[in-house]
PDB file of N, CA, C and O in Angstrom, chain B, residues numbered from 101:
ATOM      1  N   MET B 101      49.099 314.743 137.087  1.00  0.00           N
ATOM      2  CA  MET B 101      48.563 315.072 138.386  1.00  0.00           C
ATOM      3  C   MET B 101      49.255 316.326 138.939  1.00  0.00           C
ATOM      4  O   MET B 101      48.683 317.416 138.924  1.00  0.00           O
ATOM      5  N   PHE B 102      50.476 316.160 139.420  1.00  0.00           N
ATOM      6  CA  PHE B 102      51.239 317.303 139.907  1.00  0.00           C
ATOM      7  C   PHE B 102      52.249 317.692 138.844  1.00  0.00           C
ATOM      8  O   PHE B 102      52.889 316.833 138.237  1.00  0.00           O
ATOM      9  N   HIS B 103      52.386 318.984 138.624  1.00  0.00           N
ATOM     10  CA  HIS B 103      53.342 319.433 137.617  1.00  0.00           C
ATOM     11  C   HIS B 103      54.707 319.614 138.277  1.00  0.00           C
ATOM     12  O   HIS B 103      54.877 320.437 139.176  1.00  0.00           O
ATOM     13  N   SER B 104      55.654 318.842 137.819  1.00  0.00           N
ATOM     14  CA  SER B 104      57.020 318.992 138.322  1.00  0.00           C
ATOM     15  C   SER B 104      57.944 319.246 137.136  1.00  0.00           C
ATOM     16  O   SER B 104      57.623 318.914 135.995  1.00  0.00           O
ATOM     17  N   LYS B 105      59.074 319.830 137.425  1.00  0.00           N
ATOM     18  CA  LYS B 105      60.032 320.157 136.373  1.00  0.00           C
ATOM     19  C   LYS B 105      60.670 318.875 135.844  1.00  0.00           C
ATOM     20  O   LYS B 105      60.827 317.892 136.568  1.00  0.00           O
ATOM     21  N   SER B 106      61.027 318.911 134.585  1.00  0.00           N
ATOM     22  CA  SER B 106      61.705 317.760 134.001  1.00  0.00           C
ATOM     23  C   SER B 106      63.114 317.668 134.569  1.00  0.00           C
ATOM     24  O   SER B 106      63.635 318.626 135.140  1.00  0.00           O
ATOM     25  N   ILE B 107      63.712 316.510 134.401  1.00  0.00           N
ATOM     26  CA  ILE B 107      65.064 316.307 134.911  1.00  0.00           C
ATOM     27  C   ILE B 107      66.054 317.260 134.240  1.00  0.00           C
ATOM     28  O   ILE B 107      67.004 317.721 134.873  1.00  0.00           O
ATOM     29  N   GLU B 108      65.830 317.552 132.960  1.00  0.00           N
ATOM     30  CA  GLU B 108      66.719 318.473 132.253  1.00  0.00           C
ATOM     31  C   GLU B 108      66.644 319.880 132.845  1.00  0.00           C
ATOM     32  O   GLU B 108      67.665 320.553 132.986  1.00  0.00           O
ATOM     33  N   GLU B 109      65.440 320.320 133.189  1.00  0.00           N
ATOM     34  CA  GLU B 109      65.287 321.651 133.785  1.00  0.00           C
ATOM     35  C   GLU B 109      65.939 321.708 135.159  1.00  0.00           C
ATOM     36  O   GLU B 109      66.565 322.708 135.510  1.00  0.00           O
ATOM     37  N   ARG B 110      65.795 320.641 135.937  1.00  0.00           N
ATOM     38  CA  ARG B 110      66.407 320.632 137.271  1.00  0.00           C
ATOM     39  C   ARG B 110      67.928 320.629 137.178  1.00  0.00           C
ATOM     40  O   ARG B 110      68.598 321.304 137.959  1.00  0.00           O
ATOM     41  N   ILE B 111      68.474 319.878 136.233  1.00  0.00           N
ATOM     42  CA  ILE B 111      69.930 319.861 136.057  1.00  0.00           C
ATOM     43  C   ILE B 111      70.429 321.230 135.601  1.00  0.00           C
ATOM     44  O   ILE B 111      71.459 321.708 136.079  1.00  0.00           O
ATOM     45  N   ALA B 112      69.700 321.864 134.676  1.00  0.00           N
ATOM     46  CA  ALA B 112      70.104 323.187 134.186  1.00  0.00           C
ATOM     47  C   ALA B 112      70.103 324.214 135.313  1.00  0.00           C
ATOM     48  O   ALA B 112      71.012 325.040 135.393  1.00  0.00           O
ATOM     49  N   GLU B 113      69.096 324.177 136.187  1.00  0.00           N
ATOM     50  CA  GLU B 113      69.051 325.113 137.321  1.00  0.00           C
ATOM     51  C   GLU B 113      70.208 324.868 138.277  1.00  0.00           C
ATOM     52  O   GLU B 113      70.820 325.811 138.779  1.00  0.00           O
ATOM     53  N   ARG B 114      70.502 323.611 138.523  1.00  0.00           N
ATOM     54  CA  ARG B 114      71.580 323.287 139.449  1.00  0.00           C
ATOM     55  C   ARG B 114      72.928 323.748 138.892  1.00  0.00           C
ATOM     56  O   ARG B 114      73.744 324.298 139.630  1.00  0.00           O
ATOM     57  N   GLN B 115      73.168 323.528 137.595  1.00  0.00           N
ATOM     58  CA  GLN B 115      74.427 323.943 136.993  1.00  0.00           C
ATOM     59  C   GLN B 115      74.535 325.454 136.891  1.00  0.00           C
ATOM     60  O   GLN B 115      75.636 326.000 136.971  1.00  0.00           O
ATOM     61  N   ALA B 116      73.418 326.135 136.718  1.00  0.00           N
ATOM     62  CA  ALA B 116      73.442 327.599 136.643  1.00  0.00           C
ATOM     63  C   ALA B 116      73.847 328.195 137.979  1.00  0.00           C
ATOM     64  O   ALA B 116      74.472 329.255 138.015  1.00  0.00           O
ATOM     65  N   GLY B 117      73.504 327.535 139.078  1.00  0.00           N
ATOM     66  CA  GLY B 117      73.836 328.034 140.407  1.00  0.00           C
ATOM     67  C   GLY B 117      75.284 327.813 140.792  1.00  0.00           C
ATOM     68  O   GLY B 117      75.779 328.433 141.733  1.00  0.00           O
ATOM     69  N   ARG B 118      75.972 326.931 140.072  1.00  0.00           N
ATOM     70  CA  ARG B 118      77.367 326.647 140.384  1.00  0.00           C
ATOM     71  C   ARG B 118      78.269 327.601 139.620  1.00  0.00           C
ATOM     72  O   ARG B 118      77.919 328.081 138.542  1.00  0.00           O
ATOM     73  N   GLY B 119      79.419 327.864 140.189  1.00  0.00           N
ATOM     74  CA  GLY B 119      80.392 328.718 139.519  1.00  0.00           C
ATOM     75  C   GLY B 119      81.125 327.950 138.441  1.00  0.00           C
ATOM     76  O   GLY B 119      80.951 326.739 138.311  1.00  0.00           O
ATOM     77  N   PRO B 120      81.940 328.639 137.669  1.00  0.00           N
ATOM     78  CA  PRO B 120      82.704 327.951 136.616  1.00  0.00           C
ATOM     79  C   PRO B 120      83.770 327.043 137.238  1.00  0.00           C
ATOM     80  O   PRO B 120      84.235 327.281 138.353  1.00  0.00           O
ATOM     81  N   LEU B 121      84.142 326.010 136.503  1.00  0.00           N
ATOM     82  CA  LEU B 121      85.184 325.104 136.977  1.00  0.00           C
ATOM     83  C   LEU B 121      86.525 325.820 136.997  1.00  0.00           C
ATOM     84  O   LEU B 121      86.818 326.644 136.131  1.00  0.00           O
ATOM     85  N   LYS B 122      87.330 325.495 137.993  1.00  0.00           N
ATOM     86  CA  LYS B 122      88.670 326.063 138.079  1.00  0.00           C
ATOM     87  C   LYS B 122      89.593 325.265 137.178  1.00  0.00           C
ATOM     88  O   LYS B 122      89.422 324.058 137.010  1.00  0.00           O
ATOM     89  N   GLU B 123      90.550 325.929 136.613  1.00  0.00           N
ATOM     90  CA  GLU B 123      91.498 325.283 135.713  1.00  0.00           C
ATOM     91  C   GLU B 123      92.302 324.232 136.475  1.00  0.00           C
ATOM     92  O   GLU B 123      92.843 324.515 137.544  1.00  0.00           O
ATOM     93  N   GLY B 124      92.380 323.021 135.926  1.00  0.00           N
ATOM     94  CA  GLY B 124      93.162 321.955 136.535  1.00  0.00           C
ATOM     95  C   GLY B 124      92.416 321.119 137.544  1.00  0.00           C
ATOM     96  O   GLY B 124      92.979 320.150 138.053  1.00  0.00           O
ATOM     97  N   GLU B 125      91.176 321.444 137.861  1.00  0.00           N
ATOM     98  CA  GLU B 125      90.394 320.655 138.815  1.00  0.00           C
ATOM     99  C   GLU B 125      89.381 319.828 138.043  1.00  0.00           C
ATOM    100  O   GLU B 125      88.407 320.360 137.509  1.00  0.00           O
ATOM    101  N   HIS B 126      89.616 318.534 137.990  1.00  0.00           N
ATOM    102  CA  HIS B 126      88.714 317.658 137.261  1.00  0.00           C
ATOM    103  C   HIS B 126      87.684 317.022 138.183  1.00  0.00           C
ATOM    104  O   HIS B 126      86.591 316.665 137.743  1.00  0.00           O
ATOM    105  N   PHE B 127      88.024 316.880 139.459  1.00  0.00           N
ATOM    106  CA  PHE B 127      87.120 316.267 140.420  1.00  0.00           C
ATOM    107  C   PHE B 127      86.747 317.306 141.478  1.00  0.00           C
ATOM    108  O   PHE B 127      87.582 317.706 142.290  1.00  0.00           O
ATOM    109  N   GLU B 128      85.502 317.731 141.459  1.00  0.00           N
ATOM    110  CA  GLU B 128      85.052 318.658 142.490  1.00  0.00           C
ATOM    111  C   GLU B 128      84.652 317.900 143.747  1.00  0.00           C
ATOM    112  O   GLU B 128      84.640 318.468 144.840  1.00  0.00           O
ATOM    113  N   HIS B 129      84.331 316.640 143.601  1.00  0.00           N
ATOM    114  CA  HIS B 129      83.810 315.852 144.701  1.00  0.00           C
ATOM    115  C   HIS B 129      84.927 314.955 145.233  1.00  0.00           C
ATOM    116  O   HIS B 129      85.436 314.102 144.506  1.00  0.00           O
ATOM    117  N   GLY B 130      85.311 315.145 146.495  1.00  0.00           N
ATOM    118  CA  GLY B 130      86.421 314.405 147.083  1.00  0.00           C
ATOM    119  C   GLY B 130      86.272 312.895 147.021  1.00  0.00           C
ATOM    120  O   GLY B 130      87.206 312.218 146.591  1.00  0.00           O
ATOM    121  N   PRO B 131      85.115 312.326 147.441  1.00  0.00           N
ATOM    122  CA  PRO B 131      84.960 310.872 147.387  1.00  0.00           C
ATOM    123  C   PRO B 131      85.061 310.310 145.968  1.00  0.00           C
ATOM    124  O   PRO B 131      85.527 309.184 145.791  1.00  0.00           O
ATOM    125  N   ALA B 132      84.637 311.066 144.957  1.00  0.00           N
ATOM    126  CA  ALA B 132      84.755 310.591 143.579  1.00  0.00           C
ATOM    127  C   ALA B 132      86.227 310.480 143.196  1.00  0.00           C
ATOM    128  O   ALA B 132      86.627 309.536 142.515  1.00  0.00           O
ATOM    129  N   LYS B 133      87.023 311.436 143.631  1.00  0.00           N
ATOM    130  CA  LYS B 133      88.460 311.407 143.349  1.00  0.00           C
ATOM    131  C   LYS B 133      89.099 310.201 144.034  1.00  0.00           C
ATOM    132  O   LYS B 133      89.905 309.496 143.427  1.00  0.00           O
ATOM    133  N   PHE B 134      88.743 309.965 145.294  1.00  0.00           N
ATOM    134  CA  PHE B 134      89.279 308.827 146.040  1.00  0.00           C
ATOM    135  C   PHE B 134      88.887 307.515 145.370  1.00  0.00           C
ATOM    136  O   PHE B 134      89.724 306.625 145.216  1.00  0.00           O
ATOM    137  N   LEU B 135      87.634 307.388 144.974  1.00  0.00           N
ATOM    138  CA  LEU B 135      87.151 306.166 144.343  1.00  0.00           C
ATOM    139  C   LEU B 135      87.857 305.931 143.007  1.00  0.00           C
ATOM    140  O   LEU B 135      88.235 304.800 142.702  1.00  0.00           O
ATOM    141  N   PHE B 136      88.035 306.961 142.224  1.00  0.00           N
ATOM    142  CA  PHE B 136      88.717 306.855 140.932  1.00  0.00           C
ATOM    143  C   PHE B 136      90.151 306.360 141.126  1.00  0.00           C
ATOM    144  O   PHE B 136      90.589 305.443 140.431  1.00  0.00           O
ATOM    145  N   ILE B 137      90.872 306.954 142.051  1.00  0.00           N
ATOM    146  CA  ILE B 137      92.256 306.570 142.298  1.00  0.00           C
ATOM    147  C   ILE B 137      92.319 305.146 142.843  1.00  0.00           C
ATOM    148  O   ILE B 137      93.209 304.383 142.467  1.00  0.00           O
ATOM    149  N   PHE B 138      91.387 304.777 143.724  1.00  0.00           N
ATOM    150  CA  PHE B 138      91.359 303.425 144.285  1.00  0.00           C
ATOM    151  C   PHE B 138      91.129 302.385 143.184  1.00  0.00           C
ATOM    152  O   PHE B 138      91.808 301.358 143.152  1.00  0.00           O
ATOM    153  N   ILE B 139      90.189 302.641 142.295  1.00  0.00           N
ATOM    154  CA  ILE B 139      89.887 301.677 141.229  1.00  0.00           C
ATOM    155  C   ILE B 139      91.077 301.534 140.283  1.00  0.00           C
ATOM    156  O   ILE B 139      91.430 300.418 139.901  1.00  0.00           O
ATOM    157  N   ILE B 140      91.694 302.648 139.903  1.00  0.00           N
ATOM    158  CA  ILE B 140      92.868 302.582 139.031  1.00  0.00           C
ATOM    159  C   ILE B 140      93.989 301.801 139.716  1.00  0.00           C
ATOM    160  O   ILE B 140      94.625 300.952 139.092  1.00  0.00           O
ATOM    161  N   GLY B 141      94.231 302.084 140.988  1.00  0.00           N
ATOM    162  CA  GLY B 141      95.262 301.360 141.735  1.00  0.00           C
ATOM    163  C   GLY B 141      94.956 299.877 141.848  1.00  0.00           C
ATOM    164  O   GLY B 141      95.855 299.047 141.712  1.00  0.00           O
ATOM    165  N   PHE B 142      93.697 299.534 142.094  1.00  0.00           N
ATOM    166  CA  PHE B 142      93.285 298.135 142.206  1.00  0.00           C
ATOM    167  C   PHE B 142      93.528 297.388 140.893  1.00  0.00           C
ATOM    168  O   PHE B 142      93.996 296.250 140.905  1.00  0.00           O
ATOM    169  N   VAL B 143      93.214 298.016 139.777  1.00  0.00           N
ATOM    170  CA  VAL B 143      93.414 297.394 138.469  1.00  0.00           C
ATOM    171  C   VAL B 143      94.906 297.182 138.204  1.00  0.00           C
ATOM    172  O   VAL B 143      95.304 296.120 137.725  1.00  0.00           O
ATOM    173  N   VAL B 144      95.725 298.173 138.510  1.00  0.00           N
ATOM    174  CA  VAL B 144      97.171 298.056 138.273  1.00  0.00           C
ATOM    175  C   VAL B 144      97.757 296.946 139.144  1.00  0.00           C
ATOM    176  O   VAL B 144      98.509 296.106 138.651  1.00  0.00           O
ATOM    177  N   VAL B 145      97.420 296.935 140.433  1.00  0.00           N
ATOM    178  CA  VAL B 145      97.940 295.905 141.337  1.00  0.00           C
ATOM    179  C   VAL B 145      97.445 294.526 140.908  1.00  0.00           C
ATOM    180  O   VAL B 145      98.199 293.554 140.965  1.00  0.00           O
ATOM    181  N   GLY B 146      96.185 294.432 140.480  1.00  0.00           N
ATOM    182  CA  GLY B 146      95.647 293.155 140.015  1.00  0.00           C
ATOM    183  C   GLY B 146      96.375 292.639 138.791  1.00  0.00           C
ATOM    184  O   GLY B 146      96.641 291.441 138.686  1.00  0.00           O
ATOM    185  N   HIS B 147      96.698 293.521 137.870  1.00  0.00           N
ATOM    186  CA  HIS B 147      97.434 293.102 136.674  1.00  0.00           C
ATOM    187  C   HIS B 147      98.846 292.632 137.034  1.00  0.00           C
ATOM    188  O   HIS B 147      99.318 291.621 136.515  1.00  0.00           O
ATOM    189  N   ILE B 148      99.506 293.356 137.910  1.00  0.00           N
ATOM    190  CA  ILE B 148     100.858 292.957 138.309  1.00  0.00           C
ATOM    191  C   ILE B 148     100.824 291.619 139.039  1.00  0.00           C
ATOM    192  O   ILE B 148     101.663 290.756 138.782  1.00  0.00           O
ATOM    193  N   ALA B 149      99.862 291.434 139.949  1.00  0.00           N
ATOM    194  CA  ALA B 149      99.742 290.162 140.668  1.00  0.00           C
ATOM    195  C   ALA B 149      99.447 289.020 139.703  1.00  0.00           C
ATOM    196  O   ALA B 149     100.000 287.929 139.843  1.00  0.00           O
ATOM    197  N   GLY B 150      98.586 289.263 138.731  1.00  0.00           N
ATOM    198  CA  GLY B 150      98.280 288.229 137.745  1.00  0.00           C
ATOM    199  C   GLY B 150      99.492 287.861 136.908  1.00  0.00           C
ATOM    200  O   GLY B 150      99.724 286.683 136.637  1.00  0.00           O
ATOM    201  N   LEU B 151     100.257 288.843 136.502  1.00  0.00           N
ATOM    202  CA  LEU B 151     101.466 288.567 135.729  1.00  0.00           C
ATOM    203  C   LEU B 151     102.490 287.781 136.551  1.00  0.00           C
ATOM    204  O   LEU B 151     103.113 286.846 136.049  1.00  0.00           O
ATOM    205  N   LEU B 152     102.657 288.168 137.811  1.00  0.00           N
ATOM    206  CA  LEU B 152     103.594 287.433 138.674  1.00  0.00           C
ATOM    207  C   LEU B 152     103.128 285.998 138.878  1.00  0.00           C
ATOM    208  O   LEU B 152     103.944 285.076 138.880  1.00  0.00           O
ATOM    209  N   PHE B 153     101.837 285.803 139.049  1.00  0.00           N
ATOM    210  CA  PHE B 153     101.282 284.455 139.221  1.00  0.00           C
ATOM    211  C   PHE B 153     101.523 283.611 137.972  1.00  0.00           C
ATOM    212  O   PHE B 153     101.944 282.458 138.075  1.00  0.00           O
ATOM    213  N   LEU B 154     101.266 284.165 136.818  1.00  0.00           N
ATOM    214  CA  LEU B 154     101.477 283.424 135.579  1.00  0.00           C
ATOM    215  C   LEU B 154     102.961 283.133 135.335  1.00  0.00           C
ATOM    216  O   LEU B 154     103.317 282.074 134.818  1.00  0.00           O
ATOM    217  N   MET B 155     103.816 284.078 135.710  1.00  0.00           N
ATOM    218  CA  MET B 155     105.248 283.852 135.579  1.00  0.00           C
ATOM    219  C   MET B 155     105.709 282.737 136.518  1.00  0.00           C
ATOM    220  O   MET B 155     106.553 281.923 136.144  1.00  0.00           O
ATOM    221  N   ALA B 156     105.159 282.695 137.736  1.00  0.00           N
ATOM    222  CA  ALA B 156     105.524 281.655 138.698  1.00  0.00           C
ATOM    223  C   ALA B 156     105.074 280.288 138.189  1.00  0.00           C
ATOM    224  O   ALA B 156     105.788 279.305 138.387  1.00  0.00           O
ATOM    225  N   LEU B 157     103.940 280.199 137.554  1.00  0.00           N
ATOM    226  CA  LEU B 157     103.458 278.923 137.004  1.00  0.00           C
ATOM    227  C   LEU B 157     104.333 278.477 135.838  1.00  0.00           C
ATOM    228  O   LEU B 157     104.541 277.280 135.636  1.00  0.00           O
ATOM    229  N   GLY B 158     104.833 279.413 135.093  1.00  0.00           N
ATOM    230  CA  GLY B 158     105.625 279.080 133.911  1.00  0.00           C
ATOM    231  C   GLY B 158     107.028 278.612 134.241  1.00  0.00           C
ATOM    232  O   GLY B 158     107.666 277.958 133.417  1.00  0.00           O
ATOM    233  N   LEU B 159     107.530 278.934 135.444  1.00  0.00           N
ATOM    234  CA  LEU B 159     108.893 278.574 135.800  1.00  0.00           C
ATOM    235  C   LEU B 159     109.031 277.117 136.213  1.00  0.00           C
ATOM    236  O   LEU B 159     110.134 276.573 136.159  1.00  0.00           O
ATOM    237  N   HIS B 160     107.960 276.476 136.620  1.00  0.00           N
ATOM    238  CA  HIS B 160     108.061 275.092 137.109  1.00  0.00           C
ATOM    239  C   HIS B 160     107.995 274.115 136.000  1.00  0.00           C
ATOM    240  O   HIS B 160     108.065 272.908 136.235  1.00  0.00           O
TER     241      HIS B 160
END
């Protein structure tokens, strides 16, 4: 019916309009960086809490 560009063409146009990535910057999007750090922190804290819980059960 209506001719629209494919998703690949739209992504290519969007990336062509952006400048090159700066060295050392892996996250251009601030909320993505925050979410990544939050999830990693949550997993680490969860593992430590689980280990402490299991250790407390083992002492009795």
